[in-house]
C-alpha positions as CSV (number, residue, x, y, z in Angstrom):
1,X,-5.1,-17.7,-29.0
2,X,-1.7,-17.3,-27.8
3,X,1.2,-19.8,-26.9
4,X,0.2,-22.2,-24.1
5,X,1.8,-21.5,-20.9
6,X,1.6,-23.0,-17.4
7,X,1.6,-21.8,-13.8
8,X,3.6,-23.9,-11.1
9,X,1.3,-24.9,-8.4
10,X,3.8,-24.0,-5.6
11,X,2.6,-22.6,-2.0
12,X,5.1,-20.1,-0.4
13,X,4.7,-18.8,2.9
14,X,6.6,-15.7,4.3
15,X,9.1,-17.2,6.8
16,X,8.5,-14.1,9.0
17,X,4.8,-12.4,8.8
18,X,5.1,-10.1,11.8
19,X,7.6,-7.8,13.0
20,X,7.7,-4.7,15.2
21,X,4.4,-3.4,14.3
22,X,4.1,-4.9,10.8
23,X,1.8,-7.6,9.8
24,X,1.8,-9.1,6.3
25,X,-1.4,-10.2,4.7
26,X,-2.6,-11.7,1.4
27,X,-0.2,-12.4,-1.2
28,X,2.5,-10.6,0.8
29,X,2.3,-13.3,3.5
30,X,1.5,-16.3,1.3
31,X,1.1,-16.8,-2.3
32,X,-1.7,-18.8,-4.1
33,X,-2.0,-19.8,-7.5
34,X,-4.3,-18.0,-10.1
35,X,-6.8,-20.7,-10.0
36,X,-10.4,-19.1,-9.8
37,X,-8.9,-15.6,-9.0
38,X,-9.0,-16.1,-5.3
39,X,-5.9,-14.3,-4.5
40,X,-7.4,-10.8,-4.4
41,X,-10.6,-12.3,-3.1
42,X,-8.8,-13.7,0.0
43,X,-6.5,-10.7,0.4
44,X,-9.4,-8.5,1.0
45,X,-11.0,-10.7,3.2
46,X,-7.7,-10.9,5.2
47,X,-7.5,-7.2,5.1
48,X,-11.2,-6.8,6.6
49,X,-10.6,-9.5,9.4
50,X,-7.4,-7.5,10.4
51,X,-9.5,-4.2,10.4
52,X,-12.1,-5.9,12.5
53,X,-9.6,-7.2,14.9
54,X,-7.7,-3.7,15.2
55,X,-11.1,-1.7,15.7
56,X,-12.2,-4.4,18.6
57,X,-8.7,-4.0,20.1
58,X,-9.1,-0.1,20.0
59,X,-12.4,-0.3,21.7
60,X,-11.2,-2.4,24.4
61,X,-8.3,-0.3,25.2
62,X,-5.6,-2.9,24.1
63,X,-2.4,-1.8,22.7
64,X,-2.2,-2.5,18.9
65,X,1.2,-4.1,19.3
66,X,0.3,-6.6,22.0
67,X,0.0,-10.2,21.5
68,X,-3.6,-10.2,22.3
69,X,-4.5,-8.3,18.9
């Protein structure tokens, strides 16, 4: 075993998550501490939800840059 270390449990959220056609998701938008390895899982879930919303917008003829999406 190596030397003990600690991870500060601090929640950080990007002050700007959307700008001019760009959207931050996952750990780029907000940090998670590594308890139970949820960072990757939640990032993949957010990416999947975003893909679903974008696909629905395309099917409905919504412009992807609209606030509806």
